[in-house]
C-alpha positions in Angstrom: -12.9 6.1 -6.0 -9.9 7.9 -7.2 -9.8 10.8 -9.7 -8.9 8.7 -12.8 -11.6 6.1 -12.2 -14.2 8.8 -11.4 -13.4 10.6 -14.6 -13.7 7.4 -16.6 -17.0 6.7 -14.9 -18.3 10.1 -15.9 -17.9 9.1 -19.6 -18.4 5.4 -19.4 -21.1 5.0 -16.7 -21.5 2.1 -14.3 -23.2 -0.6 -16.5 -20.5 -3.1 -17.3 -22.7 -6.2 -17.8 -21.6 -8.5 -20.7 -18.4 -6.6 -21.5 -15.1 -8.3 -21.9 -16.5 -11.7 -21.2 -15.1 -15.1 -22.1 -11.9 -15.8 -24.1 -8.8 -17.7 -23.2 -8.1 -15.1 -20.5 -11.1 -16.2 -18.3 -10.1 -18.0 -15.2 -12.8 -20.3 -13.7 -12.3 -20.4 -9.9 -13.2 -23.0 -7.3 -16.9 -22.0 -6.9 -18.9 -22.0 -10.2 -21.4 -19.5 -9.0 -21.5 -16.4 -6.8 -24.4 -14.4 -5.4 -25.4 -11.3 -7.5 -28.7 -9.9 -6.2 -32.3 -10.7 -5.3 -35.3 -10.7 -7.6 -39.0 -11.6 -7.3 -39.9 -15.3 -7.4 -41.5 -16.6 -10.6 -43.1 -20.0 -11.1 -40.4 -22.6 -12.1 -37.7 -21.1 -9.9 -35.8 -23.5 -7.7 -37.3 -23.2 -4.2 -33.8 -23.8 -2.8 -32.9 -20.3 -4.1 -35.6 -18.6 -2.0 -34.1 -16.1 0.5 -36.6 -16.6 3.3 -35.2 -13.9 5.6 -35.3 -11.3 2.8 -38.7 -12.5 1.7 -40.1 -12.0 5.3 -38.7 -8.5 5.5 -40.0 -7.4 2.1 -43.4 -9.1 2.3 -42.9 -10.9 -1.1 -41.1 -14.0 -2.1 -37.5 -13.2 -3.3 -35.0 -15.6 -4.8 -31.2 -15.3 -4.9 -29.7 -14.7 -8.3 -26.3 -16.1 -9.1 -23.7 -15.4 -11.8 -20.8 -17.4 -13.0 -17.7 -16.6 -10.9 -15.3 -15.9 -13.7 -12.2 -13.8 -13.0 -10.1 -12.6 -15.8 -6.5 -11.7 -16.4 -6.2 -8.3 -18.3 -3.1 -6.5 -19.3 -3.3 -2.8 -20.4 -0.5 -2.0 -22.9 -0.3 1.7 -23.1 1.7 4.3 -25.1 3.1 6.9 -22.7 5.2 8.6 -25.3 5.1 12.1 -26.9 2.3 11.2 -29.3 -0.1 11.0 -26.4 0.5 14.7 -25.8 -1.1 15.6 -29.1 -4.7 16.8 -29.6 -7.6 14.5 -30.6 -10.4 15.6 -33.0 -12.5 16.5 -29.9 -9.8 19.1 -28.9 -8.8 17.1 -25.8 -5.3 15.9 -25.1 -5.0 12.3 -26.3 -3.6 11.1 -23.0 -6.8 12.2 -21.3 -8.9 10.1 -23.7 -6.6 7.2 -23.3 -6.9 7.5 -19.5 -10.7 7.4 -19.8 -10.5 4.3 -22.0 -8.2 2.4 -19.5 -10.3 3.6 -16.6 -13.4 2.1 -18.3 -11.5 -1.2 -18.6 -10.7 -0.9 -14.9 -14.4 -0.3 -14.1 -15.4 -3.4 -16.1 -12.8 -5.4 -14.2 -13.7 -4.2 -10.8 -17.1 -5.8 -10.9 -15.6 -9.2 -11.4 -12.5 -8.7 -9.3 -10.4 -9.2 -12.4 -6.6 -9.2 -12.2 -5.4 -6.1 -14.1 -1.8 -5.1 -14.9 -0.1 -2.6 -17.2 2.9 -2.3 -19.4 3.6 1.3 -20.5 6.5 3.3 -21.8 8.0 4.8 -24.9 11.0 4.2 -27.1 13.4 4.3 -24.1 11.8 1.2 -22.5 8.9 -0.3 -20.7 7.5 -0.2 -17.2 5.8 -3.3 -15.9 3.0 -3.1 -13.3 2.1 -6.7 -12.2 -1.5 -7.9 -12.4 -3.5 -7.4 -9.2 -7.1 -6.8 -8.1 -8.8 -3.9 -6.5 -9.7 -0.3 -6.9 -6.6 1.1 -5.2 -4.4 -0.9 -7.5 -6.2 0.2 -10.7 -6.2 3.8 -9.7 -2.5 3.5 -8.9 -1.4 2.1 -12.2 -3.5 4.8 -14.1 -1.7 7.4 -12.0 1.7 6.0 -12.8 1.0 5.9 -16.5 -0.4 9.5 -16.5 2.5 10.9 -14.7 5.0 9.3 -17.1 3.0 10.6 -20.1 3.0 14.1 -18.5 6.7 14.4 -17.5 9.1 14.6 -20.4 8.1 11.5 -22.4 10.2 10.0 -25.0 9.3 9.2 -28.6 6.2 6.9 -28.9 7.0 3.3 -29.8 4.2 1.0 -28.6 5.8 -1.9 -30.6 8.5 -1.9 -27.9 5.9 -2.4 -25.2 4.2 -5.2 -27.2 7.6 -6.8 -27.7 8.2 -6.7 -23.9 4.8 -8.4 -23.3 5.5 -11.1 -25.9 8.8 -11.9 -24.3 7.8 -11.8 -20.6 4.1 -12.9 -20.4 3.4 -16.5 -21.1 0.0 -17.2 -19.5 -3.0 -16.5 -21.7 -4.8 -13.2 -20.9 -6.6 -10.3 -22.6 -4.2 -7.6 -23.9 -5.9 -4.3 -24.3 -3.6 -2.0 -26.3 -4.3 1.8 -25.9 -2.3 4.1 -28.2 -2.5 6.4 -31.1 -2.8 5.0 -34.6 0.4 3.0 -35.1 2.6 2.9 -38.1 2.3 -0.4 -40.1 5.6 -2.2 -40.5 7.2 -5.6 -40.4 8.3 -5.2 -36.8 4.7 -4.6 -35.6 3.5 -7.5 -37.8 6.0 -9.9 -36.3 5.2 -9.0 -32.6 1.4 -9.2 -33.2 1.8 -12.7 -34.7 3.7 -13.7 -31.6 1.0 -12.3 -29.2 -2.0 -13.7 -31.1 -0.6 -17.2 -30.8 -0.9 -17.0 -27.0 -3.3 -14.2 -26.0 -6.5 -12.4 -27.0 -5.7 -8.9 -28.2 -7.8 -5.8 -28.7 -6.7 -2.4 -29.7 -8.3 1.0 -28.8 -6.7 3.8 -30.8 -7.0 7.5 -30.0 -7.1 9.4 -33.3 -5.2 12.6 -34.1 -6.6 16.0 -34.9 -5.8 16.6 -38.6 -2.2 17.8 -39.0 -3.2 20.4 -41.5 -4.7 23.2 -39.4 -7.8 25.2 -40.3 -7.4 28.3 -42.4 -5.3 30.8 -40.4 -4.3 28.2 -37.7 -1.1 26.3 -38.1 -0.8 22.7 -36.9 1.9 21.3 -34.6 3.7 17.9 -34.7 4.5 16.8 -31.2 6.9 14.2 -32.4 9.2 16.5 -34.4 8.4 19.8 -32.7 7.7 21.4 -36.1 4.7 23.5 -37.1 2.5 22.5 -40.1 1.2 25.3 -42.3 -2.5 25.9 -42.2 -4.9 25.0 -45.1 -5.0 28.6 -46.5 -1.2 28.8 -46.8 -0.8 25.3 -48.3 -3.5 25.7 -50.8 -6.4 23.4 -51.9 -4.4 21.0 -54.0 -2.0 20.2 -51.1 -4.9 19.9 -48.6 -6.8 17.5 -50.9 -3.7 15.4 -51.4 -3.1 15.3 -47.6 -6.7 14.2 -46.9 -6.4 11.5 -49.6 -3.2 10.2 -48.1 -4.7 10.1 -44.6 -7.7 8.2 -45.8 -5.4 5.6 -47.5 -3.2 5.3 -44.4 -6.3 4.6 -42.2 -7.5 2.0 -44.7 -4.1 0.3 -44.6 -4.1 0.2 -40.8 -7.6 -1.2 -40.6 -6.8 -3.9 -43.1 -3.5 -4.7 -41.3 -5.3 -5.2 -37.9 -8.1 -7.2 -39.5 -5.5 -9.5 -41.3 -3.9 -10.1 -37.8 -7.4 -10.8 -36.3 -7.1 -7.9 -33.9 -10.5 -6.4 -33.0 -10.0 -2.6 -33.0 -11.7 0.7 -32.7 -10.8 4.4 -33.0 -11.8 6.9 -30.4 -12.0 10.6 -31.3 -13.1 12.0 -27.9 -14.1 11.1 -24.4 -17.8 11.3 -25.2 -17.2 8.5 -27.7 -15.5 6.1 -25.2 -18.5 4.1 -24.1 -20.0 3.6 -27.6 -16.6 2.5 -29.1 -15.7 0.2 -26.3 -19.1 -1.5 -26.3 -18.7 -2.0 -30.1 -15.2 -3.3 -29.7 -16.2 -5.9 -27.1 -19.2 -7.0 -29.3 -16.9 -7.4 -32.3 -14.4 -9.4 -30.2 -17.2 -11.7 -29.1 -18.4 -12.3 -32.6 -14.8 -13.0 -33.7 -14.3 -15.4 -30.9 
Protein backbone atom coordinates (compact mmCIF):
# COMPACT_ATOMS: atom_id res chain seq x y z
CA UNK A 1 0.00 0.00 0.00
CA UNK A 2 1.31 3.47 -0.91
CA UNK A 3 2.23 6.23 1.51
CA UNK A 4 -1.05 8.19 1.28
CA UNK A 5 -3.24 5.14 1.91
CA UNK A 6 -0.94 3.93 4.68
CA UNK A 7 -1.11 7.31 6.40
CA UNK A 8 -4.89 7.30 6.11
CA UNK A 9 -5.04 3.80 7.54
CA UNK A 10 -3.00 4.92 10.56
CA UNK A 11 -5.81 7.33 11.48
CA UNK A 12 -8.87 5.59 10.06
CA UNK A 13 -8.05 1.94 10.71
CA UNK A 14 -9.20 -1.01 8.60
CA UNK A 15 -12.81 -1.55 9.70
CA UNK A 16 -14.92 -0.17 6.84
CA UNK A 17 -18.06 -2.27 7.35
CA UNK A 18 -21.35 -0.48 6.80
CA UNK A 19 -19.78 2.78 5.59
CA UNK A 20 -20.94 4.58 2.43
CA UNK A 21 -23.55 1.93 1.67
CA UNK A 22 -26.61 2.29 -0.55
CA UNK A 23 -27.77 5.41 -2.31
CA UNK A 24 -28.33 6.10 -5.99
CA UNK A 25 -24.63 5.56 -6.62
CA UNK A 26 -24.77 1.81 -5.81
CA UNK A 27 -24.37 -0.42 -8.84
CA UNK A 28 -25.76 -3.95 -8.49
CA UNK A 29 -23.68 -6.24 -10.67
CA UNK A 30 -24.53 -9.56 -12.32
CA UNK A 31 -24.08 -11.80 -9.29
CA UNK A 32 -26.17 -10.81 -6.29
CA UNK A 33 -23.80 -12.33 -3.71
CA UNK A 34 -20.06 -12.77 -3.25
CA UNK A 35 -18.07 -14.87 -0.79
CA UNK A 36 -16.89 -12.97 2.29
CA UNK A 37 -15.52 -15.42 4.87
CA UNK A 38 -16.21 -18.60 6.88
CA UNK A 39 -17.98 -18.91 10.22
CA UNK A 40 -19.09 -21.81 12.47
CA UNK A 41 -22.32 -23.59 11.53
CA UNK A 42 -25.38 -22.81 13.66
CA UNK A 43 -28.73 -24.65 13.54
CA UNK A 44 -30.91 -23.22 10.81
CA UNK A 45 -28.08 -22.50 8.36
CA UNK A 46 -28.57 -23.73 4.81
CA UNK A 47 -26.58 -26.96 4.47
CA UNK A 48 -25.73 -25.94 0.89
CA UNK A 49 -23.50 -23.22 2.36
CA UNK A 50 -21.32 -25.71 4.28
CA UNK A 51 -17.72 -25.68 3.09
CA UNK A 52 -16.91 -29.38 3.47
CA UNK A 53 -13.20 -29.09 2.66
CA UNK A 54 -12.63 -26.27 5.14
CA UNK A 55 -14.71 -28.12 7.72
CA UNK A 56 -12.58 -31.26 7.32
CA UNK A 57 -9.37 -29.24 7.77
CA UNK A 58 -10.59 -27.40 10.86
CA UNK A 59 -12.38 -30.26 12.57
CA UNK A 60 -15.61 -28.25 12.93
CA UNK A 61 -18.47 -27.49 10.58
CA UNK A 62 -17.96 -24.17 8.76
CA UNK A 63 -20.35 -22.36 6.45
CA UNK A 64 -19.60 -19.80 3.79
CA UNK A 65 -20.77 -16.27 4.49
CA UNK A 66 -21.81 -14.10 1.57
CA UNK A 67 -22.35 -10.39 1.19
CA UNK A 68 -24.21 -8.41 -1.44
CA UNK A 69 -21.92 -7.65 -4.36
CA UNK A 70 -22.61 -3.94 -4.63
CA UNK A 71 -20.08 -1.75 -6.30
CA UNK A 72 -20.28 2.01 -6.08
CA UNK A 73 -19.33 5.01 -8.15
CA UNK A 74 -17.60 7.60 -5.97
CA UNK A 75 -16.16 10.96 -7.04
CA UNK A 76 -13.87 12.93 -4.76
CA UNK A 77 -14.14 16.67 -5.37
CA UNK A 78 -11.16 18.28 -3.70
CA UNK A 79 -9.89 21.81 -3.18
CA UNK A 80 -6.22 21.96 -4.17
CA UNK A 81 -5.94 25.72 -3.77
CA UNK A 82 -4.02 27.93 -1.37
CA UNK A 83 -6.49 27.56 1.50
CA UNK A 84 -5.39 23.95 1.92
CA UNK A 85 -1.92 25.27 2.84
CA UNK A 86 -3.29 26.86 6.02
CA UNK A 87 -3.14 25.29 9.46
CA UNK A 88 -6.02 23.44 11.11
CA UNK A 89 -6.85 23.70 14.84
CA UNK A 90 -4.71 20.59 15.44
CA UNK A 91 -1.65 22.45 14.14
CA UNK A 92 -1.46 20.22 11.03
CA UNK A 93 -1.50 21.51 7.49
CA UNK A 94 -5.04 21.28 6.14
CA UNK A 95 -3.92 19.43 3.01
CA UNK A 96 -2.56 16.59 5.17
CA UNK A 97 -5.89 16.20 6.95
CA UNK A 98 -7.72 16.37 3.62
CA UNK A 99 -5.43 13.65 2.23
CA UNK A 100 -6.27 11.43 5.21
CA UNK A 101 -10.01 12.01 4.68
CA UNK A 102 -9.78 11.07 1.00
CA UNK A 103 -7.49 8.16 1.79
CA UNK A 104 -10.12 6.87 4.23
CA UNK A 105 -12.76 7.05 1.47
CA UNK A 106 -10.32 5.10 -0.71
CA UNK A 107 -9.92 2.43 1.97
CA UNK A 108 -13.70 2.09 2.21
CA UNK A 109 -13.95 1.73 -1.55
CA UNK A 110 -11.15 -0.81 -1.84
CA UNK A 111 -13.06 -3.47 0.10
CA UNK A 112 -15.93 -3.35 -2.40
CA UNK A 113 -13.79 -2.67 -5.49
CA UNK A 114 -15.62 0.64 -5.92
CA UNK A 115 -14.98 2.90 -8.88
CA UNK A 116 -13.35 6.04 -7.52
CA UNK A 117 -12.38 9.17 -9.40
CA UNK A 118 -11.42 12.73 -8.54
CA UNK A 119 -11.92 16.28 -9.72
CA UNK A 120 -9.50 18.73 -8.11
CA UNK A 121 -8.14 22.17 -8.76
CA UNK A 122 -8.41 25.83 -7.82
CA UNK A 123 -9.67 29.07 -9.35
CA UNK A 124 -7.57 28.45 -12.49
CA UNK A 125 -9.45 25.31 -13.47
CA UNK A 126 -10.15 21.65 -12.77
CA UNK A 127 -8.30 18.37 -13.30
CA UNK A 128 -10.40 15.28 -13.94
CA UNK A 129 -9.17 11.80 -12.94
CA UNK A 130 -11.63 9.19 -14.35
CA UNK A 131 -13.22 6.64 -12.05
CA UNK A 132 -11.38 3.33 -11.84
CA UNK A 133 -10.81 0.55 -9.33
CA UNK A 134 -7.77 -0.59 -7.44
CA UNK A 135 -5.19 0.40 -4.86
CA UNK A 136 -2.67 1.72 -7.38
CA UNK A 137 -5.28 3.97 -8.98
CA UNK A 138 -6.42 5.43 -5.64
CA UNK A 139 -2.86 6.03 -4.47
CA UNK A 140 -2.10 7.69 -7.79
CA UNK A 141 -4.97 10.15 -7.66
CA UNK A 142 -4.12 11.09 -4.07
CA UNK A 143 -0.52 11.70 -5.15
CA UNK A 144 -1.59 13.91 -8.05
CA UNK A 145 -3.86 16.02 -5.84
CA UNK A 146 -1.21 16.37 -3.13
CA UNK A 147 1.46 17.46 -5.60
CA UNK A 148 -0.87 20.08 -7.06
CA UNK A 149 -1.73 21.38 -3.59
CA UNK A 150 1.99 21.57 -2.73
CA UNK A 151 3.31 23.26 -5.87
CA UNK A 152 2.29 26.91 -6.28
CA UNK A 153 -1.50 26.48 -5.97
CA UNK A 154 -3.91 29.16 -7.11
CA UNK A 155 -6.70 30.71 -5.09
CA UNK A 156 -9.14 28.18 -3.68
CA UNK A 157 -12.51 28.02 -5.46
CA UNK A 158 -14.17 24.64 -4.88
CA UNK A 159 -17.35 25.95 -6.52
CA UNK A 160 -15.46 25.85 -9.84
CA UNK A 161 -14.75 22.15 -9.33
CA UNK A 162 -18.39 21.48 -8.39
CA UNK A 163 -19.55 23.35 -11.50
CA UNK A 164 -17.23 21.17 -13.62
CA UNK A 165 -18.80 18.04 -12.13
CA UNK A 166 -22.35 19.31 -12.64
CA UNK A 167 -21.54 19.98 -16.30
CA UNK A 168 -19.57 16.83 -17.17
CA UNK A 169 -20.93 14.00 -14.96
CA UNK A 170 -24.41 12.72 -15.77
CA UNK A 171 -24.61 9.24 -14.21
CA UNK A 172 -25.68 9.05 -10.56
CA UNK A 173 -22.84 8.66 -8.08
CA UNK A 174 -21.68 9.67 -4.62
CA UNK A 175 -19.85 12.99 -4.59
CA UNK A 176 -17.59 13.45 -1.56
CA UNK A 177 -16.46 17.07 -1.36
CA UNK A 178 -13.29 17.72 0.65
CA UNK A 179 -12.35 21.36 1.20
CA UNK A 180 -12.12 24.10 3.77
CA UNK A 181 -15.29 25.79 5.01
CA UNK A 182 -16.67 27.45 1.85
CA UNK A 183 -18.15 30.91 1.52
CA UNK A 184 -21.94 30.85 1.21
CA UNK A 185 -23.16 32.64 -1.92
CA UNK A 186 -25.67 32.34 -4.76
CA UNK A 187 -23.13 30.70 -7.07
CA UNK A 188 -22.54 27.81 -4.65
CA UNK A 189 -26.27 27.51 -3.99
CA UNK A 190 -27.04 27.17 -7.68
CA UNK A 191 -24.43 24.48 -8.35
CA UNK A 192 -25.47 22.43 -5.31
CA UNK A 193 -29.08 22.51 -6.51
CA UNK A 194 -27.92 21.11 -9.87
CA UNK A 195 -25.83 18.38 -8.26
CA UNK A 196 -28.45 17.27 -5.74
CA UNK A 197 -30.93 16.65 -8.55
CA UNK A 198 -28.69 13.93 -9.98
CA UNK A 199 -26.26 12.73 -7.31
CA UNK A 200 -25.81 11.99 -3.63
CA UNK A 201 -23.52 14.63 -2.11
CA UNK A 202 -21.58 14.66 1.17
CA UNK A 203 -19.17 17.33 2.37
CA UNK A 204 -16.17 16.94 4.69
CA UNK A 205 -14.70 20.33 5.63
CA UNK A 206 -11.31 20.90 7.23
CA UNK A 207 -11.59 23.78 9.68
CA UNK A 208 -9.12 26.66 10.06
CA UNK A 209 -6.98 27.53 13.00
CA UNK A 210 -8.41 30.81 14.38
CA UNK A 211 -7.16 33.77 12.35
CA UNK A 212 -6.55 35.84 15.46
CA UNK A 213 -3.38 34.39 16.91
CA UNK A 214 -2.68 33.74 20.56
CA UNK A 215 -1.23 36.55 22.63
CA UNK A 216 2.19 37.41 21.27
CA UNK A 217 1.76 35.26 18.11
CA UNK A 218 0.40 36.86 14.94
CA UNK A 219 -1.82 34.91 12.59
CA UNK A 220 -1.27 34.55 8.84
CA UNK A 221 -3.78 34.56 5.97
CA UNK A 222 -2.58 32.19 3.23
CA UNK A 223 -5.12 33.61 0.76
CA UNK A 224 -3.95 37.23 0.96
CA UNK A 225 -0.42 36.77 2.29
CA UNK A 226 -1.11 39.22 5.11
CA UNK A 227 -0.41 38.85 8.81
CA UNK A 228 -3.21 39.14 11.37
CA UNK A 229 -2.37 40.81 14.68
CA UNK A 230 -2.39 38.65 17.78
CA UNK A 231 -5.03 38.87 20.49
CA UNK A 232 -2.98 41.05 22.82
CA UNK A 233 -2.41 43.72 20.17
CA UNK A 234 -6.01 43.69 18.96
CA UNK A 235 -7.52 43.89 22.42
CA UNK A 236 -10.37 41.98 24.06
CA UNK A 237 -13.21 43.88 22.34
CA UNK A 238 -11.92 43.06 18.85
CA UNK A 239 -11.22 39.44 19.77
CA UNK A 240 -14.71 39.03 21.21
CA UNK A 241 -16.27 40.55 18.08
CA UNK A 242 -14.17 38.26 15.87
CA UNK A 243 -15.23 35.16 17.78
CA UNK A 244 -18.88 36.20 17.60
CA UNK A 245 -18.60 36.74 13.83
CA UNK A 246 -16.92 33.35 13.35
CA UNK A 247 -19.65 31.62 15.33
CA UNK A 248 -22.33 33.30 13.20
CA UNK A 249 -20.48 32.39 9.98
CA UNK A 250 -20.33 28.71 10.92
CA UNK A 251 -24.01 28.71 11.88
CA UNK A 252 -24.89 30.20 8.45
CA UNK A 253 -22.80 27.55 6.70
CA UNK A 254 -24.42 24.67 8.60
CA UNK A 255 -27.88 26.05 7.91
CA UNK A 256 -27.01 26.53 4.23
CA UNK A 257 -25.82 22.93 3.77
CA UNK A 258 -28.76 21.56 5.73
CA UNK A 259 -31.20 23.54 3.57
CA UNK A 260 -29.57 21.98 0.49
CA UNK A 261 -29.84 18.47 2.04
CA UNK A 262 -26.05 18.02 2.10
CA UNK A 263 -24.82 15.76 4.95
CA UNK A 264 -21.67 17.43 6.24
CA UNK A 265 -19.03 17.35 8.92
CA UNK A 266 -16.09 19.46 10.05
CA UNK A 267 -12.72 17.89 10.81
CA UNK A 268 -10.26 19.72 13.06
CA UNK A 269 -7.39 17.21 12.90
CA UNK A 270 -6.32 13.80 11.63
CA UNK A 271 -7.14 12.13 14.95
CA UNK A 272 -10.74 13.20 14.31
CA UNK A 273 -11.04 11.68 10.82
CA UNK A 274 -12.58 8.32 11.72
CA UNK A 275 -15.13 9.65 14.20
CA UNK A 276 -16.30 12.40 11.88
CA UNK A 277 -16.51 10.20 8.77
CA UNK A 278 -18.46 7.51 10.62
CA UNK A 279 -20.84 10.18 11.91
CA UNK A 280 -21.16 11.64 8.41
CA UNK A 281 -22.06 8.32 6.80
CA UNK A 282 -24.57 7.56 9.55
CA UNK A 283 -26.20 10.96 9.06
CA UNK A 284 -26.36 10.35 5.30
CA UNK A 285 -27.99 6.95 5.86
CA UNK A 286 -30.65 8.47 8.11
CA UNK A 287 -31.29 11.25 5.61
CA UNK A 288 -31.63 8.77 2.76
